[in-house]
Residue frames relative to the residue before (quaternion, step in Angstrom):
aa qw qx qy qz dx dy dz
X 1.0000 0.0000 0.0000 0.0000 0.00 0.00 0.00
X 0.3626 -0.7599 0.5057 0.1882 3.50 -0.80 1.09
X 0.4068 -0.6962 0.5393 0.2427 3.48 -1.18 0.77
X 0.4515 -0.6957 0.4790 0.2876 3.60 -0.73 0.98
X 0.4401 -0.7054 0.4974 0.2477 3.57 -1.08 0.98
X 0.4594 -0.6749 0.5087 0.2732 3.48 -1.17 0.68
X 0.4958 -0.6518 0.4755 0.3214 3.63 -0.97 0.79
X 0.4981 -0.6630 0.4753 0.2940 3.54 -1.21 0.85
X 0.5277 -0.6456 0.4362 0.3382 3.57 -0.98 0.73
X 0.5643 -0.6019 0.4355 0.3600 3.67 -1.07 0.59
X 0.5665 -0.6063 0.4256 0.3611 3.60 -1.13 0.69
X 0.5021 -0.6581 0.4799 0.2907 3.43 -1.16 0.70
X 0.3337 -0.7242 0.5739 0.1866 3.58 -1.02 0.88
X 0.2727 -0.7794 0.5471 0.1374 3.53 -0.74 1.20
X 0.2551 -0.7714 0.5685 0.1291 3.55 -0.69 1.03
X 0.4336 -0.7051 0.4816 0.2880 3.68 -0.69 1.09
X 0.3778 -0.7261 0.5400 0.1962 3.40 -1.00 0.94
X 0.4937 -0.6526 0.4729 0.3266 3.61 -0.88 0.75
X 0.5358 -0.6286 0.4624 0.3224 3.57 -1.24 0.85
X 0.3047 -0.7484 0.5688 0.1533 3.43 -0.91 1.03
X 0.3110 -0.7574 0.5490 0.1680 3.60 -0.63 1.15
X 0.1342 -0.8027 0.5800 0.0351 3.43 -0.25 1.32
X 0.6538 -0.5057 0.3692 0.4249 3.63 -1.12 0.31
X 0.6443 0.5202 -0.3382 0.4471 3.60 1.03 -0.74
X 0.6630 0.4962 -0.3049 0.4704 3.58 0.94 -0.86
X 0.6301 0.5329 -0.3328 0.4563 3.58 1.00 -0.78
X 0.6556 0.5054 -0.3146 0.4646 3.56 0.99 -0.84
X 0.6380 0.5249 -0.3280 0.4581 3.63 1.03 -0.76
X 0.6628 0.5007 -0.3100 0.4626 3.57 0.94 -0.89
X 0.6445 0.5115 -0.3270 0.4648 3.59 0.97 -0.79
X 0.6547 0.5124 -0.3149 0.4578 3.58 0.98 -0.83
X 0.6517 0.5084 -0.3177 0.4646 3.58 0.97 -0.84
X 0.6468 0.5142 -0.3203 0.4632 3.58 0.97 -0.81
X 0.6538 0.5089 -0.3196 0.4598 3.56 0.97 -0.83
X 0.6362 0.5294 -0.3270 0.4561 3.57 1.04 -0.78
X 0.6610 0.4945 -0.3088 0.4724 3.57 0.92 -0.88
X 0.6438 0.5169 -0.3249 0.4613 3.60 0.97 -0.81
X 0.6445 0.5195 -0.3261 0.4566 3.58 1.01 -0.81
X 0.6499 0.5160 -0.3166 0.4594 3.58 0.97 -0.87
X 0.6671 0.4983 -0.3034 0.4633 3.58 0.88 -0.93
X 0.6507 0.5118 -0.3187 0.4616 3.58 0.98 -0.82
X 0.6478 0.5187 -0.3223 0.4554 3.60 1.00 -0.80
X 0.6468 0.5102 -0.3212 0.4671 3.58 0.96 -0.84
X 0.6558 0.5159 -0.3110 0.4550 3.58 0.96 -0.87
X 0.6627 0.4951 -0.3071 0.4704 3.59 0.94 -0.84
X 0.6330 0.5335 -0.3337 0.4509 3.61 1.02 -0.76
X 0.6701 0.4894 -0.3009 0.4700 3.55 0.99 -0.86
X 0.6746 0.4926 -0.3069 0.4561 3.58 1.02 -0.74
X 0.7330 0.4213 -0.2323 0.4810 3.59 1.03 -0.79
X 0.4656 0.6866 -0.4556 0.3228 3.66 1.18 -0.14
X 0.4073 -0.7315 0.4804 0.2612 3.63 -0.63 1.02
X 0.5163 -0.6319 0.4817 0.3196 3.52 -1.15 0.68
X 0.5275 -0.6241 0.4541 0.3551 3.62 -1.01 0.67
X 0.5788 -0.5918 0.4350 0.3543 3.54 -1.15 0.70
X 0.4980 -0.6631 0.4596 0.3180 3.58 -0.93 0.84
X 0.4696 -0.6628 0.5099 0.2831 3.55 -1.13 0.71
X 0.2175 -0.7863 0.5692 0.1022 3.56 -0.67 1.14
X 0.1987 -0.7705 0.5984 0.0939 3.54 -0.81 1.05
X 0.1657 -0.8019 0.5707 0.0621 3.56 -0.54 1.22
X 0.4809 -0.6547 0.4851 0.3237 3.60 -0.95 0.75
X 0.5885 -0.5744 0.4149 0.3895 3.61 -1.09 0.57
X 0.5690 -0.6121 0.4155 0.3590 3.59 -1.05 0.71
X 0.4747 -0.6622 0.5046 0.2855 3.51 -1.09 0.77
X 0.4301 -0.7076 0.4819 0.2866 3.61 -0.66 1.00
X 0.5183 -0.6427 0.4715 0.3100 3.51 -1.06 0.83
X 0.5101 -0.6491 0.4556 0.3329 3.57 -0.94 0.77
X 0.2764 -0.7584 0.5713 0.1483 3.53 -0.99 0.86
X 0.5110 -0.6551 0.4667 0.3031 3.51 -1.04 0.81
X 0.3749 -0.7170 0.5458 0.2180 3.53 -0.93 0.93
X 0.3957 -0.7304 0.4913 0.2618 3.60 -0.58 1.05
X 0.4581 -0.6769 0.5088 0.2704 3.49 -1.03 0.84
X 0.5275 -0.6376 0.4461 0.3408 3.58 -0.97 0.76
X 0.3310 -0.7427 0.5534 0.1805 3.52 -1.00 0.89
X 0.4070 -0.7202 0.4940 0.2675 3.58 -0.65 1.01
X 0.3622 -0.7290 0.5442 0.2029 3.53 -0.99 0.88
X 0.4646 -0.6771 0.4815 0.3064 3.61 -0.75 0.97
X 0.5095 -0.6632 0.4604 0.2976 3.54 -1.05 0.81
X 0.5117 -0.6277 0.4794 0.3383 3.60 -1.11 0.59
X 0.4263 -0.6944 0.5287 0.2380 3.54 -1.29 0.38
X 0.1867 -0.7459 0.6288 0.1159 3.54 -1.08 0.80
X 0.0296 0.8113 -0.5783 0.0802 3.58 -0.62 1.15
X 0.3266 -0.7173 0.5850 0.1914 3.52 -1.32 0.49
X 0.1401 -0.7826 0.6048 0.0470 3.55 -0.77 1.11
X 0.0257 0.8145 -0.5750 0.0730 3.58 -0.72 1.08
X 0.6785 0.5142 -0.3585 0.3830 3.52 -1.33 0.12
X 0.8425 -0.2494 0.1781 0.4431 3.51 -1.13 -0.75
X 0.4172 0.6486 -0.5314 0.3505 3.56 0.49 1.23
X 0.6504 -0.5411 0.3569 0.3960 3.56 -1.21 0.42
X 0.8149 0.0656 0.0016 0.5759 3.61 0.86 -0.91
X 0.1575 -0.7964 0.5767 0.0914 3.64 0.08 1.18
X 0.3486 0.7319 -0.5368 0.2338 3.57 -1.09 0.66
X 0.6053 -0.5352 0.4504 0.3800 3.51 -1.43 -0.17
X 0.0339 -0.8084 0.5867 -0.0349 3.56 -0.86 0.99
X 0.2942 -0.7245 0.6006 0.1667 3.55 -1.20 0.73
X 0.0258 -0.8137 0.5777 -0.0588 3.55 -0.66 1.20
X 0.6605 -0.5035 0.3809 0.4063 3.55 -1.30 0.20
X 0.6627 -0.5510 0.3406 0.3756 3.55 -1.21 0.57
X 0.7392 0.3897 -0.2294 0.4992 3.61 1.15 -0.54
X 0.3389 0.7695 -0.4858 0.2387 3.60 1.24 0.35
X 0.2640 -0.7458 0.5941 0.1453 3.53 -1.30 0.49
X 0.7342 -0.4196 0.2822 0.4530 3.55 -1.31 0.20
X 0.6341 0.5451 -0.3372 0.4325 3.61 0.95 -0.78
X 0.6314 0.5223 -0.3338 0.4660 3.59 1.07 -0.68
X 0.6384 0.5184 -0.3291 0.4640 3.59 1.04 -0.74
X 0.6498 0.5049 -0.3214 0.4686 3.59 0.98 -0.79
X 0.6417 0.5124 -0.3291 0.4663 3.60 1.02 -0.75
X 0.6415 0.5218 -0.3285 0.4565 3.59 1.00 -0.79
X 0.6958 0.4488 -0.2655 0.4939 3.59 1.14 -0.62
X 0.6583 -0.5523 0.3029 0.4122 3.58 1.17 0.41
X 0.6008 -0.5729 0.3590 0.4266 3.57 1.27 0.11
X 0.6842 -0.4841 0.3579 0.4116 3.53 -1.33 0.04
X 0.4970 -0.6354 0.5029 0.3104 3.53 -1.16 0.68
X 0.6719 -0.4995 0.3602 0.4116 3.56 -1.28 0.36
X 0.8280 0.2440 -0.1964 0.4652 3.53 -1.01 0.89
X 0.5598 0.6067 -0.3941 0.4040 3.60 1.25 -0.04
X 0.3533 -0.7280 0.5543 0.1948 3.54 -0.98 0.89
X 0.3231 -0.7863 0.4974 0.1730 3.59 -0.40 1.21
X 0.5784 0.6023 -0.3778 0.4000 3.59 1.18 -0.33
X 0.5279 0.6487 -0.4106 0.3633 3.61 1.23 -0.14
X 0.7508 0.2481 -0.1747 0.5867 3.61 1.24 -0.29
X 0.4645 -0.6601 0.5176 0.2837 3.54 -1.18 0.62
X 0.2165 -0.8279 0.5068 0.1044 3.58 -0.16 1.28
X 0.6286 0.5294 -0.3463 0.4524 3.63 1.22 -0.14
X 0.5012 0.6694 -0.4312 0.3386 3.60 1.22 -0.18
X 0.4560 -0.7007 0.4840 0.2584 3.55 -0.99 0.89
X 0.4243 -0.7163 0.5054 0.2268 3.56 -1.02 0.88
X 0.1356 -0.7413 0.6422 0.1404 3.54 -1.36 0.16
X 0.6451 -0.5447 0.3631 0.3940 3.56 -1.21 0.49
X 0.8031 0.2543 -0.2156 0.4938 3.56 -0.92 0.97
X 0.4585 0.6993 -0.4451 0.3204 3.60 1.23 0.13
X 0.2464 -0.7133 0.6283 0.1887 3.51 -1.37 0.32
X 0.1516 -0.7549 0.6336 0.0754 3.52 -0.99 0.94
X 0.0164 -0.8149 0.5782 -0.0374 3.56 -0.46 1.21
X 0.1374 -0.7716 0.6191 0.0488 3.52 -0.87 1.08
X 0.4123 -0.7201 0.4883 0.2704 3.64 -0.55 1.05
X 0.4927 -0.6401 0.5075 0.3000 3.52 -1.09 0.80
X 0.6751 -0.4952 0.3510 0.4194 3.56 -1.26 0.29
X 0.7442 0.3786 -0.2127 0.5076 3.61 1.09 -0.66
X 0.5451 0.6378 -0.3858 0.3838 3.59 1.30 0.00
X 0.4104 -0.7098 0.5196 0.2402 3.55 -0.92 0.96
X 0.1329 -0.7944 0.5896 0.0598 3.53 -1.02 0.83
X 0.3571 0.7560 -0.4780 0.2693 3.57 1.24 0.40
X 0.6931 -0.4947 0.3254 0.4111 3.57 -1.25 0.22
X 0.6460 0.5294 -0.3336 0.4371 3.60 1.16 -0.44
X 0.4962 0.6699 -0.4274 0.3497 3.57 1.28 -0.17
X 0.0156 -0.8240 0.5655 -0.0322 3.59 -0.65 1.11
X 0.6248 0.5374 -0.3442 0.4498 3.60 1.21 -0.30
X 0.8123 0.2427 -0.1910 0.4948 3.54 -1.03 0.85
X 0.6755 -0.5008 0.3557 0.4079 3.55 -1.31 0.17
X 0.5558 -0.5899 0.4509 0.3740 3.58 -1.15 0.42
X 0.5881 -0.5736 0.4199 0.3858 3.60 -1.12 0.49
X 0.7761 0.3466 -0.2596 0.4585 3.51 -1.15 0.63
X 0.7802 -0.3438 0.2632 0.4515 3.55 -1.20 -0.60
X 0.1537 0.7667 -0.6100 0.1280 3.56 -0.90 0.97
X 0.2722 0.7520 -0.5731 0.1788 3.54 -1.31 0.08
X 0.7460 -0.4110 0.2724 0.4477 3.55 -1.33 0.06
X 0.6754 0.4945 -0.3114 0.4498 3.57 0.90 -0.85
X 0.6455 0.5168 -0.3293 0.4559 3.56 0.98 -0.77
X 0.6564 0.5010 -0.3207 0.4641 3.61 1.03 -0.71
X 0.6826 0.4881 -0.2970 0.4557 3.58 1.01 -0.75
X 0.7999 -0.0019 0.0316 0.5993 3.57 1.00 -0.76
X 0.1588 -0.8577 0.4786 0.0999 3.58 0.40 1.18
X 0.7977 0.2655 -0.1628 0.5164 3.62 1.00 -0.54
X 0.6044 0.6146 -0.3463 0.3702 3.59 1.21 -0.07
X 0.2847 -0.7391 0.5573 0.2490 3.59 1.06 -0.54
X 0.1006 0.8497 -0.5149 0.0525 3.59 1.00 0.74
X 0.4884 -0.6740 0.4792 0.2785 3.52 -1.16 0.67
X 0.4502 -0.6552 0.5370 0.2825 3.51 -1.30 0.44
X 0.7027 0.5014 -0.3160 0.3936 3.55 -1.32 -0.08
X 0.7546 -0.4172 0.2323 0.4500 3.59 0.87 0.86
X 0.6146 0.5390 -0.3601 0.4496 3.60 1.24 0.19
X 0.1237 0.8305 -0.5332 0.1035 3.58 1.03 0.76
X 0.7755 0.3150 -0.2586 0.4821 3.53 -0.97 0.96
X 0.6482 0.4890 -0.3286 0.4824 3.63 1.20 -0.28
X 0.4271 -0.6820 0.5337 0.2599 3.54 -1.11 0.71
X 0.2994 -0.7621 0.5503 0.1636 3.57 -0.73 1.08
X 0.3980 -0.7498 0.4816 0.2178 3.58 -0.52 1.19
X 0.7011 0.4791 -0.2695 0.4542 3.60 1.13 -0.58
X 0.8026 0.2917 -0.1376 0.5019 3.61 1.09 -0.52
X 0.5343 0.6548 -0.4147 0.3372 3.61 1.14 -0.36
X 0.4724 -0.6463 0.5205 0.2969 3.54 -1.16 0.65
X 0.6837 -0.4586 0.3520 0.4454 3.55 -1.28 0.16
X 0.6364 0.5248 -0.3328 0.4570 3.57 1.02 -0.79
X 0.6503 0.5164 -0.3184 0.4572 3.59 1.00 -0.80
X 0.6593 0.4993 -0.3111 0.4683 3.59 0.99 -0.80
X 0.6659 0.5094 -0.3105 0.4480 3.57 1.02 -0.73
X 0.5465 0.5872 -0.4154 0.4289 3.60 1.23 -0.06
X 0.5727 0.5833 -0.3781 0.4345 3.59 1.26 -0.22
X 0.5716 -0.6084 0.4147 0.3621 3.62 -1.05 0.61
X 0.8361 0.1986 -0.1717 0.4817 3.54 -0.95 0.96
X 0.6179 0.5325 -0.3539 0.4576 3.63 1.23 0.08
X 0.0738 -0.7954 0.6016 0.0018 3.53 -0.62 1.20
X 0.7788 -0.3421 0.2237 0.4758 3.60 -1.23 -0.14
X 0.6844 0.4904 -0.3106 0.4412 3.61 0.87 -0.88
X 0.6814 0.4655 -0.3000 0.4786 3.60 0.93 -0.81
X 0.6122 0.5342 -0.3562 0.4614 3.59 1.05 -0.65
X 0.6500 0.5034 -0.3139 0.4750 3.59 0.99 -0.82
X 0.6482 0.5125 -0.3260 0.4593 3.60 1.02 -0.75
X 0.6205 0.5293 -0.3471 0.4630 3.60 1.03 -0.73
X 0.6679 0.4957 -0.3024 0.4656 3.59 0.89 -0.92
X 0.6687 0.5226 -0.3085 0.4297 3.61 0.95 -0.85
X 0.7399 0.4043 -0.2300 0.4860 3.62 1.11 -0.56
X 0.3687 0.7238 -0.5030 0.2951 3.63 1.14 0.36
X 0.6230 -0.1306 -0.7619 -0.1201 1.57 -2.36 0.98
X 0.3335 -0.7138 0.5812 0.2035 3.54 -1.38 0.27
X 0.3212 -0.7449 0.5553 0.1832 3.56 -0.97 0.89
X 0.7848 0.0364 -0.0006 0.6186 3.58 1.18 -0.58
X 0.6546 -0.5174 0.3711 0.4076 3.55 -1.25 0.41
X 0.6216 0.5631 -0.3416 0.4241 3.60 1.05 -0.72
X 0.5420 0.6187 -0.4082 0.3960 3.62 1.20 -0.30
X 0.4903 0.6572 -0.4335 0.3739 3.60 1.23 -0.14
X 0.5346 0.6419 -0.4147 0.3608 3.60 1.20 -0.29
X 0.6362 0.5133 -0.3502 0.4573 3.61 1.19 -0.22
X 0.5404 0.5878 -0.4101 0.4407 3.59 1.29 -0.02
X 0.4831 -0.6741 0.4607 0.3161 3.62 -0.71 0.96
X 0.7998 0.2887 -0.2267 0.4749 3.55 -0.96 0.92
X 0.6342 0.5110 -0.3408 0.4696 3.60 1.27 -0.08
X 0.0647 -0.7911 0.6081 0.0119 3.54 -0.79 1.09
X 0.7467 -0.3982 0.2773 0.4549 3.54 -1.31 -0.02
X 0.6325 0.5419 -0.3403 0.4363 3.61 1.01 -0.75
X 0.6651 0.4950 -0.3054 0.4683 3.58 0.92 -0.89
X 0.6521 0.5158 -0.3185 0.4552 3.58 0.95 -0.86
X 0.6503 0.5139 -0.3244 0.4559 3.60 0.96 -0.81
X 0.6324 0.5334 -0.3360 0.4502 3.60 1.08 -0.66
X 0.7362 0.4167 -0.2233 0.4843 3.57 1.11 -0.70
X 0.4612 0.7444 -0.4233 0.2326 3.58 1.20 -0.47
X 0.7460 0.3981 -0.2217 0.4856 3.63 0.92 -0.85
X 0.6796 0.5042 -0.2758 0.4560 3.58 1.30 -0.10
X 0.7626 0.3355 -0.1689 0.5266 3.58 1.22 -0.36
X 0.1198 -0.7630 0.6299 0.0814 3.53 -1.36 0.26
X 0.3262 -0.7332 0.5562 0.2160 3.55 -1.28 0.28
X 0.6473 0.5062 -0.3118 0.4770 3.60 1.29 0.03
């Protein structure tokens, strides 16, 4: 007969023991607290002593510099000329200030049939009040011809100053820098073919001093011409 076994006793329950605050542990806790307090105090002082950022200064936009107002440039007056003789439509025509004899002939419809255009210089520059006469095919152009106007360019200004290109409007005897032919410009002292061509190439001129833009012209040359020329 078997002997019944005895039941095993229940496991023992361990009760946690409370932490004993030893002097060493107390000193560690006090040191840790002091360290944390020091760190917090340092952060607070840093935030309080941190300088404020410099204020942003807004500057007004710069005032644009005043620009010089260009002076109005006077427009040269147009020319009124009379075209007669061997052209399709003889009459009075208004042309630009820099027009030439060929432009007047074109305005009059061109040369009439049978007319020799070589009888007049079509490259000659016009002036106000001029007459451009083209001899008819049957018209004599010899030196003995005395009836009617002379062939080519003529008029009051041409009779008064045939080589000067004198200006109109009370400037009789003065060479007009804007309308004078090369021959008229070469009548001035010190002006040869090359300088006359340079003056024509740099037209128009508002004043005599504008000659300073012509290559080779200095103040001395301009002063020599000042009493002999005009731009009106």
